[in-house]
matplotlib code that plots the C-alpha trace (Angstrom):
import matplotlib.pyplot as plt

x = [0.0, 1.3, 2.3, 0.1, 1.6, 1.3, 2.0, 4.0, 3.9, 6.4, 4.9, 6.4, 8.3, 8.0, 9.7, 8.8, 11.1, 13.8, 17.0, 19.3, 22.3, 25.3, 27.9, 31.5, 32.3, 35.0, 36.6, 37.2, 38.2, 40.9, 42.1, 42.4, 43.6, 40.4, 38.9, 36.8, 33.0, 31.1, 27.3, 25.4, 25.8, 29.6, 30.0, 31.9, 29.7, 30.3, 30.2, 30.7, 27.6, 26.6, 24.7, 23.4, 25.9, 27.0, 30.3, 32.3, 34.0, 33.6, 35.0, 35.7, 34.5, 35.0, 31.9, 32.4, 30.0, 27.3, 27.3, 23.9, 22.1, 23.5, 22.1, 23.2, 26.1, 23.6, 22.0, 25.3, 24.4, 21.7, 24.1, 26.3, 30.0, 31.4, 33.3, 36.6, 38.6, 40.9, 44.0, 45.4, 47.4, 44.3, 45.2, 42.3, 42.1, 39.3, 40.3, 40.1, 43.5, 44.9, 44.1, 40.5, 40.7, 37.6, 34.9, 33.9, 31.7, 33.3, 31.3, 31.9, 29.8, 29.5, 28.0, 25.1, 24.0, 22.7, 23.1, 25.1, 25.4, 28.9, 30.8, 30.3, 33.8, 33.1, 34.5, 33.9, 35.8, 38.3, 39.0, 37.0, 34.4, 30.7, 28.8, 25.5, 23.7, 25.4, 29.1, 28.5, 25.5, 22.8, 24.6, 23.0, 21.5, 24.8, 26.6, 24.0, 23.4, 19.9, 18.6, 15.3, 15.1, 14.1, 11.6, 10.7, 12.6, 15.6, 13.3, 11.5, 14.9, 16.2, 13.0, 13.5, 17.2, 17.2, 13.7, 13.2, 9.8, 8.7, 9.1, 12.8, 12.2, 12.9, 10.2, 10.2, 7.8, 8.7, 7.9, 4.4, 3.9, 5.9, 6.2, 6.4, 7.7, 6.5, 7.8, 4.5, 5.8, 9.0, 10.9, 14.3, 15.5, 18.2, 19.8, 22.3, 19.6, 20.0, 21.2, 19.5, 20.6, 20.9, 18.4, 17.3, 16.5, 13.0, 14.1, 13.5, 15.9, 16.6, 15.7, 16.5, 18.2, 15.6, 15.1, 14.2, 10.7, 9.7, 10.4, 11.0, 10.1, 12.1, 11.8, 15.4, 17.8, 15.1, 16.4, 15.9, 12.4, 10.0, 6.2, 4.4, 2.0, -1.4, 0.5, 2.4, -0.9, -2.2, 0.9, 0.6, -3.2, -2.7, 0.1, -1.9, -5.0, -3.0, -1.1, -4.3, -6.5, -4.8, -5.9, -2.3, -2.4, -4.2, -3.7, -1.6, 0.5, 1.1, 4.0, 4.0, 5.0, 2.9, 1.2, -0.4, -0.9, -4.5, -5.3, -3.6, -5.4, -8.8, -8.2, -7.1, -10.1, -12.4, -10.9, -9.2, -11.5, -10.3, -11.7, -8.5, -7.5, -5.7, -3.5, -1.5, 1.4, 3.5, 6.1, 6.9, 10.5, 12.9, 13.8, 16.8, 16.4, 15.7, 12.2, 11.4, 7.6, 7.5, 8.8, 6.1, 3.4, 4.6, 4.6, 1.1, -0.1, 1.1, -0.6, -3.8, -3.9, -3.0, -5.4, -8.4, -10.1, -11.1, -12.7, -16.4, -18.1, -17.9, -14.1, -14.1, -12.8, -15.6, -13.8, -12.2, -8.9, -7.3, -4.3, -2.5, -0.4, 0.4, -1.4, -4.7, -6.6, -8.2, -10.7, -8.8, -11.8, -11.8, -8.2, -6.1, -2.6, -2.5, 1.1, 4.5, 4.9, 3.8, 0.1, -0.2, -3.3, -6.9, -10.3, -11.8, -15.5, -16.6, -18.4, -16.4, -13.2, -11.3, -12.2, -10.0, -7.5, -4.3, -4.8, -1.3, -0.1, -3.6, -5.2, -6.7, -10.3, -12.7, -14.7, -16.4, -17.4, -17.8, -21.1, -19.6, -18.9, -15.4, -13.1, -15.2, -18.5, -17.4, -19.3, -16.1, -13.8, -11.6, -13.3, -16.7, -15.5, -16.7, -14.3, -15.0, -16.8, -17.7, -15.4, -15.5, -13.3, -13.4, -13.5, -15.8, -15.7, -16.3, -18.3, -17.9, -18.1, -18.1, -15.4, -15.0, -12.4, -11.0, -10.8, -9.2, -7.1, -7.9, -6.4, -8.6, -5.7, -6.5, -5.2, -3.1, -4.6, -8.0, -7.1, -9.3, -7.9, -9.8, -8.9, -9.6, -10.8, -11.0, -13.5, -12.5, -14.6, -13.9, -13.4, -12.5, -15.2, -18.3, -21.9, -24.3, -28.2, -28.5, -25.8, -25.7, -22.5, -19.9, -18.0, -15.3, -14.0, -12.9, -10.0, -8.3, -11.4, -12.3, -8.6, -8.7, -12.0, -10.4, -7.2, -9.3, -11.2, -7.9, -6.0, -8.3, -11.5, -12.4, -12.1, -14.0, -13.7, -14.0, -15.3, -14.1, -16.6, -18.3, -18.5, -20.3, -22.4, -19.7, -21.3, -19.0, -19.4, -21.8, -19.0, -17.2, -20.6, -21.3, -17.8, -18.3, -21.6, -19.8, -17.6, -20.7, -22.3, -18.9, -19.1, -17.2, -18.9, -18.4, -18.4, -19.1, -17.5, -16.9, -13.5, -11.1, -12.0, -15.7, -17.8, -21.0, -22.5, -22.4, -26.0, -27.4, -28.6, -28.2, -29.1, -26.4, -23.7, -22.7, -22.8, -19.6, -21.0, -18.3, -15.4, -12.4, -11.6, -8.6, -10.7, -13.6, -11.1, -10.1, -13.7, -14.6, -11.6, -12.9, -16.5, -15.5, -14.0, -17.3, -19.8, -17.8, -18.3, -21.6, -23.5, -22.2, -24.4, -24.1, -23.4, -22.1, -22.9, -26.5, -27.8, -31.3, -34.0, -33.3, -29.6, -30.1, -32.3, -29.7, -27.0, -29.3, -30.0, -26.3, -25.5, -28.0, -25.9, -22.8, -24.6, -25.5, -21.8, -20.9, -23.7, -22.5, -18.7]
y = [0.0, 3.5, 5.7, 8.8, 12.1, 15.7, 18.7, 21.4, 24.9, 27.6, 31.0, 34.5, 36.2, 33.0, 33.2, 29.5, 29.0, 31.3, 30.8, 33.2, 34.5, 32.2, 33.7, 32.6, 30.4, 30.9, 27.7, 29.3, 32.7, 31.0, 28.9, 31.9, 34.5, 36.5, 38.5, 36.3, 36.3, 38.7, 38.9, 42.1, 43.3, 43.0, 39.8, 36.7, 33.6, 30.8, 28.2, 28.2, 28.4, 25.2, 25.0, 21.8, 20.8, 17.7, 16.0, 15.0, 11.8, 9.2, 10.4, 8.3, 10.1, 9.4, 10.5, 10.9, 8.5, 9.6, 13.2, 13.4, 14.2, 15.5, 12.5, 9.7, 8.8, 8.7, 5.6, 4.2, 0.7, 0.6, 1.1, -1.4, -0.8, 1.9, 0.9, 1.9, 4.7, 7.5, 8.0, 11.4, 11.4, 10.7, 7.1, 4.7, 1.4, -1.2, -1.7, 1.0, 2.6, 2.6, 6.3, 5.8, 7.6, 8.9, 6.4, 6.8, 5.4, 4.9, 5.6, 6.5, 9.2, 9.3, 11.4, 9.0, 10.0, 13.3, 16.7, 17.3, 20.5, 21.7, 25.0, 27.2, 27.6, 29.8, 33.3, 36.1, 36.2, 38.7, 36.5, 38.4, 36.7, 36.7, 38.8, 39.0, 38.0, 40.8, 41.6, 45.1, 47.1, 47.9, 45.8, 45.2, 41.9, 40.8, 41.3, 39.6, 36.0, 34.6, 33.4, 32.1, 28.5, 28.1, 25.4, 23.6, 20.3, 21.3, 22.3, 18.9, 17.2, 19.1, 18.2, 14.5, 14.6, 16.8, 16.8, 15.2, 14.3, 14.5, 10.7, 10.9, 9.4, 11.2, 13.3, 11.8, 13.4, 11.0, 7.8, 7.4, 10.0, 11.3, 15.0, 16.8, 20.4, 23.2, 26.7, 28.5, 32.1, 31.2, 33.3, 32.2, 32.1, 30.6, 33.8, 31.9, 29.4, 25.7, 24.2, 21.2, 18.1, 19.9, 19.0, 20.6, 18.6, 18.1, 17.0, 20.4, 21.3, 23.5, 26.8, 30.1, 32.8, 34.1, 37.7, 39.2, 40.6, 38.7, 35.1, 35.1, 37.4, 38.2, 40.5, 40.1, 41.9, 44.5, 47.0, 44.3, 43.4, 42.6, 41.9, 39.6, 41.0, 39.8, 38.1, 36.1, 35.1, 33.9, 31.7, 30.2, 29.7, 27.8, 25.7, 24.7, 23.9, 21.9, 20.0, 19.0, 18.2, 14.9, 13.2, 12.4, 14.0, 13.6, 17.2, 20.4, 22.6, 26.3, 28.1, 31.9, 35.0, 35.2, 38.6, 37.4, 33.7, 34.2, 36.1, 33.5, 30.6, 32.3, 32.9, 29.3, 28.1, 30.1, 29.3, 25.9, 23.1, 20.2, 17.7, 17.4, 19.7, 22.9, 23.7, 27.0, 27.5, 30.4, 31.1, 34.0, 32.9, 31.7, 28.1, 27.0, 29.8, 29.3, 28.0, 28.2, 27.6, 26.9, 23.3, 22.3, 23.9, 21.9, 18.7, 19.5, 20.1, 16.7, 15.2, 17.0, 15.9, 12.3, 12.0, 12.4, 14.7, 17.1, 14.4, 13.7, 10.3, 10.8, 11.1, 14.9, 17.8, 19.3, 22.3, 24.2, 26.0, 26.4, 27.7, 25.3, 27.3, 27.2, 23.8, 25.2, 24.9, 28.1, 28.6, 30.7, 32.9, 34.0, 33.9, 37.1, 37.9, 40.4, 40.1, 38.9, 36.1, 32.4, 32.6, 35.9, 34.8, 35.4, 34.7, 37.7, 38.4, 37.1, 34.0, 30.7, 30.3, 27.7, 24.5, 21.9, 21.4, 19.5, 17.3, 17.6, 13.9, 12.8, 13.0, 16.2, 16.9, 18.9, 21.3, 23.4, 22.9, 26.2, 26.9, 28.5, 27.3, 26.4, 24.5, 22.0, 23.7, 27.3, 29.2, 31.1, 28.1, 28.2, 25.4, 27.2, 30.6, 31.6, 32.0, 35.7, 38.4, 42.0, 44.7, 48.5, 51.1, 54.8, 57.9, 59.8, 62.7, 61.0, 58.1, 54.5, 51.6, 47.8, 45.5, 41.7, 40.4, 36.8, 35.1, 31.7, 30.3, 27.3, 25.0, 26.5, 28.4, 31.7, 34.7, 37.3, 40.0, 39.3, 39.8, 42.4, 45.5, 46.0, 49.0, 49.4, 52.7, 53.3, 55.5, 57.8, 60.5, 64.2, 64.6, 68.1, 67.7, 69.5, 68.5, 71.1, 71.0, 72.6, 70.9, 67.4, 65.5, 66.4, 63.2, 65.4, 66.0, 62.4, 63.0, 59.6, 57.6, 59.6, 59.3, 55.6, 55.3, 57.2, 55.0, 51.8, 52.8, 53.2, 50.1, 47.7, 46.6, 44.5, 46.5, 47.4, 48.8, 47.7, 50.4, 49.8, 51.9, 52.0, 48.8, 46.7, 48.1, 49.6, 52.9, 56.0, 59.7, 61.2, 62.4, 59.0, 57.2, 59.6, 58.9, 55.2, 55.4, 57.0, 53.9, 51.7, 53.4, 53.2, 49.4, 48.8, 46.9, 48.2, 46.0, 47.5, 46.0, 47.2, 48.6, 46.6, 43.2, 43.7, 41.1, 42.1, 41.5, 44.3, 43.8, 45.2, 48.8, 50.3, 48.1, 49.6, 48.3, 44.7, 43.9, 42.2, 40.2, 39.8, 39.8, 42.0, 44.4, 42.3, 39.2, 41.1, 42.2, 38.6, 37.5, 40.5, 39.7, 36.2, 37.4, 39.8, 36.9, 35.1, 38.0, 40.7, 44.5, 46.1, 47.7, 51.3, 54.3, 56.8, 59.4, 57.8, 60.9, 60.8, 57.3, 56.8, 54.6, 51.8, 52.0, 51.8, 48.8, 47.0, 47.6, 46.3, 43.1, 42.2, 43.5, 40.9, 38.1, 39.6, 39.6, 36.0, 35.1, 37.2, 35.7, 32.1, 32.2]
z = [0.0, -0.9, 1.9, 2.5, 1.1, 2.2, 0.0, 1.6, 0.1, 1.0, 1.1, 1.3, 4.2, 6.3, 9.7, 10.0, 7.0, 8.2, 10.3, 12.1, 10.1, 10.1, 12.3, 12.2, 15.3, 17.8, 16.6, 13.2, 14.7, 16.9, 13.9, 11.6, 14.2, 14.2, 17.1, 19.4, 19.0, 21.2, 21.7, 20.9, 24.5, 24.2, 26.3, 25.3, 25.0, 27.4, 24.7, 20.9, 18.7, 16.9, 13.7, 11.8, 9.1, 7.3, 7.9, 4.8, 6.0, 8.9, 12.2, 15.4, 18.4, 22.2, 24.1, 27.9, 29.5, 31.9, 30.7, 28.9, 32.2, 35.5, 37.4, 35.1, 37.5, 40.4, 38.8, 37.4, 38.7, 36.1, 33.2, 31.3, 31.3, 29.0, 25.8, 27.5, 29.2, 28.2, 30.5, 31.4, 28.1, 26.1, 25.2, 24.9, 26.8, 27.1, 30.8, 33.4, 34.2, 37.7, 38.1, 37.0, 33.7, 31.8, 30.9, 27.2, 24.5, 21.1, 18.0, 14.4, 12.9, 9.1, 6.3, 6.0, 9.6, 8.4, 10.1, 13.2, 15.3, 14.6, 14.9, 11.8, 10.2, 7.1, 6.7, 4.2, 1.0, 2.4, 5.4, 7.9, 10.1, 9.3, 11.8, 10.0, 6.8, 4.8, 4.2, 5.6, 6.9, 4.3, 1.7, -1.7, -2.7, -4.3, -1.1, 1.1, 2.1, 2.4, 5.8, 4.4, 2.9, -0.7, 0.3, 3.5, 2.9, 5.1, 7.9, 7.8, 7.7, 10.7, 12.6, 11.7, 12.7, 15.8, 17.1, 20.5, 21.9, 25.5, 25.8, 24.8, 21.3, 18.1, 16.4, 13.0, 10.5, 7.7, 9.6, 8.4, 5.7, 2.7, 1.7, -1.6, -1.3, -3.5, -3.9, -4.2, -3.4, -1.6, 0.9, -0.5, -4.1, -6.4, -7.6, -9.8, -10.9, -11.2, -14.5, -16.2, -14.3, -11.0, -8.3, -5.1, -2.0, -3.5, -6.9, -8.6, -11.3, -14.3, -12.5, -14.2, -12.0, -9.6, -8.6, -5.2, -5.3, -8.4, -7.6, -3.8, -0.9, 2.2, 5.2, 6.4, 6.0, 6.6, 4.0, 1.3, 2.4, -0.5, -0.5, -3.0, -5.5, -6.8, -9.6, -7.0, -5.4, -8.7, -9.3, -5.9, -6.3, -9.5, -8.1, -5.0, -7.2, -9.7, -7.0, -5.1, -8.1, -8.8, -5.6, -4.5, -1.1, 2.2, 3.0, 2.4, 4.6, 3.8, 5.5, 5.5, 7.6, 10.7, 10.1, 6.8, 6.9, 8.0, 4.7, 2.4, 4.2, 3.9, 0.2, -0.4, 1.6, -0.7, -4.1, -3.9, -5.0, -2.8, -0.3, 1.8, 4.8, 4.1, 7.0, 7.5, 9.8, 10.9, 13.6, 15.8, 16.2, 13.5, 13.0, 15.2, 17.7, 21.4, 21.9, 18.2, 17.8, 14.1, 14.3, 16.8, 14.6, 11.6, 13.7, 15.0, 11.4, 10.3, 13.3, 12.6, 8.9, 9.6, 12.5, 10.2, 12.7, 10.0, 7.8, 7.7, 7.2, 3.4, 3.5, 2.9, 4.9, 7.1, 8.5, 5.7, 5.7, 9.2, 10.9, 13.3, 15.7, 19.5, 19.8, 18.6, 15.4, 14.2, 11.3, 8.8, 8.4, 12.1, 13.2, 13.4, 14.7, 17.6, 18.8, 17.8, 20.3, 20.6, 21.6, 19.7, 17.8, 18.7, 17.3, 15.4, 15.0, 18.4, 17.3, 17.4, 15.5, 17.5, 15.6, 17.4, 20.2, 19.3, 22.4, 23.9, 24.1, 22.9, 19.5, 18.1, 19.1, 16.9, 19.1, 16.5, 12.8, 10.9, 9.2, 6.2, 2.6, 1.9, -0.6, -2.6, -1.3, -2.0, -4.6, -5.5, -5.9, -8.9, -10.8, -10.4, -11.7, -15.1, -18.0, -18.3, -16.3, -16.9, -15.8, -16.1, -17.7, -18.6, -16.4, -14.0, -16.4, -19.7, -18.6, -17.5, -20.0, -19.5, -20.8, -20.8, -18.4, -19.0, -15.6, -16.6, -19.4, -21.5, -18.8, -16.1, -14.4, -12.9, -14.9, -13.2, -15.4, -13.9, -10.2, -8.6, -6.8, -3.5, -1.4, 2.4, 3.6, 7.3, 9.3, 12.2, 13.8, 13.7, 10.0, 8.7, 6.0, 7.2, 6.3, 7.6, 7.7, 4.2, 2.2, 0.8, 1.4, -1.2, -2.3, -3.9, -0.4, -0.1, -2.5, -1.7, -2.6, -5.7, -6.9, -6.3, -8.3, -11.2, -11.1, -11.0, -14.1, -15.9, -14.7, -12.7, -14.5, -11.5, -8.3, -5.2, -1.7, 1.9, 4.2, 7.8, 9.7, 13.0, 15.0, 14.3, 11.4, 9.3, 8.6, 8.2, 8.0, 5.3, 3.0, 3.0, 2.3, -0.6, -2.1, -1.8, -3.5, -6.5, -6.5, -6.4, -9.4, -11.2, -11.1, -7.8, -5.1, -1.5, 1.6, 5.1, 8.2, 11.7, 12.6, 14.8, 16.1, 16.1, 18.0, 16.3, 12.9, 10.2, 9.2, 6.0, 6.6, 3.2, 0.2, -2.0, 0.3, 1.0, 4.7, 5.8, 8.7, 11.4, 9.0, 9.6, 6.8, 5.6, 5.4, 3.7, 1.1, 0.4, 0.0, -2.2, -4.5, -4.9, -5.4, -8.1, -10.0, -9.7, -10.4, -12.1, -11.7, -10.8, -13.8, -14.0, -14.2, -17.1, -14.4, -11.2, -9.3, -10.3, -11.1, -12.4, -10.8, -13.3, -12.8, -9.0, -9.5, -11.6, -9.0, -6.2, -8.1, -8.4, -4.9, -3.6, -5.2, -3.6, -0.3, -0.6, -0.9, 2.1, 4.1, 3.4, 3.2]

ax = plt.figure().add_subplot(projection="3d")
ax.plot(x, y, z, "-o")
ax.set_aspect("equal")
plt.show()
């Protein structure tokens, strides 16, 4: 019987796929006559820093017996004799010397053993020690090393090799399941490419030179930080859909930076047509650092997928996309990051959100099943999107016209050119824009919104707005409302949500606006993007500032279809 497989996708700016900069060890500094290593506070470290590396040839090692725990000698009668002893001169003998000597175990370590923690011996090209990821402060890309991994294979290898469970046994991810690693929108890139015949750890080869900000996305070194675009999201979406459409996997794991994993997982849960669990992971502390949380999150994700806790009696996922972090399982729709620490996630919207507990040493237990459409049930899944939808173009001055927007290509892949542009506008009280008893609100005062409408009509045929207004109903000041109505009659749907982490529902109060329920503004943006790909632009008015009764009725009809999606997803 074939072993189960899990697809692992590397996403952008992923702390969970990041490691600290490789700093030259004191072993190397002493060997090459370099200044000793000091910590940022100027102190000398007690011990040399060790990083996982591969040895190149077999080595015989003498390990001092009874040093793995301070109380091993206290129970020495429970142990068999050591392999031998070393005398004061370091000579080995199988019998104990008269002076007692040092009891040792003798072992040979070899390259086939895998990674070992060892001092980092590398130096810069000029012979100076590495102190950071860059050769000098604020160095350009060509003078900087990458700290992020190009895919997750090395992380999973290090967990298999170095992970220790609470029972003293190794944590081995690959014992019962195989993994395929995908570079969906990776945080690390092959800047020199990989020629034909070369292979990464995951078997990937023949890669052209990759560029920062186009092929991979980092946040460290901070001056080189790059963010993924809508085009990157499309590439990742198509990769996930195509990988999961073959039925080869029992689940998928998505690794991304902790502030944004919640958005990507909600998007994937809306558009990916699959019946297997979609599990997102993040980390607040980089891989290999003290108390790194990402490794445990990955292990818990594998445990959650293989447990079958998310599967219903028909063999399909019943929960939808989730985030597994800090031994909790959150619905991707409701989870939000609130702080940069383990435990820094909370449920948004005030109504459920924690779908399972990882169970500690026991199995995961599902505690809540979301009442929302997702994955194979979603109305906005990729396979249910039309080939084309109607968009808008033109100008507020000369008039708005409709245009056909291709959504998918002949293979069914999502097109980057179709991706909607959705803008979030935020309400706050005490606006400088006055609306007195005799004047109607003047939308021209909202210069940012009007300018965005004009720009959308030029460059984004599918576009819309999310108005983050009063909690929970989402209403804003009269001038903002008037400007957003201009957007609506220019073909751009507008969703209203409450500001912050609202615990109430943004019920429908104005039929022209879509009520965002208890979604945060960032999640409402994700759902509106998907809905625009399904329904297209609203029918524009000849004069967006003064729509006719028939034009209003046409907008209301399509807005009701948008509202149905927001009420059920």
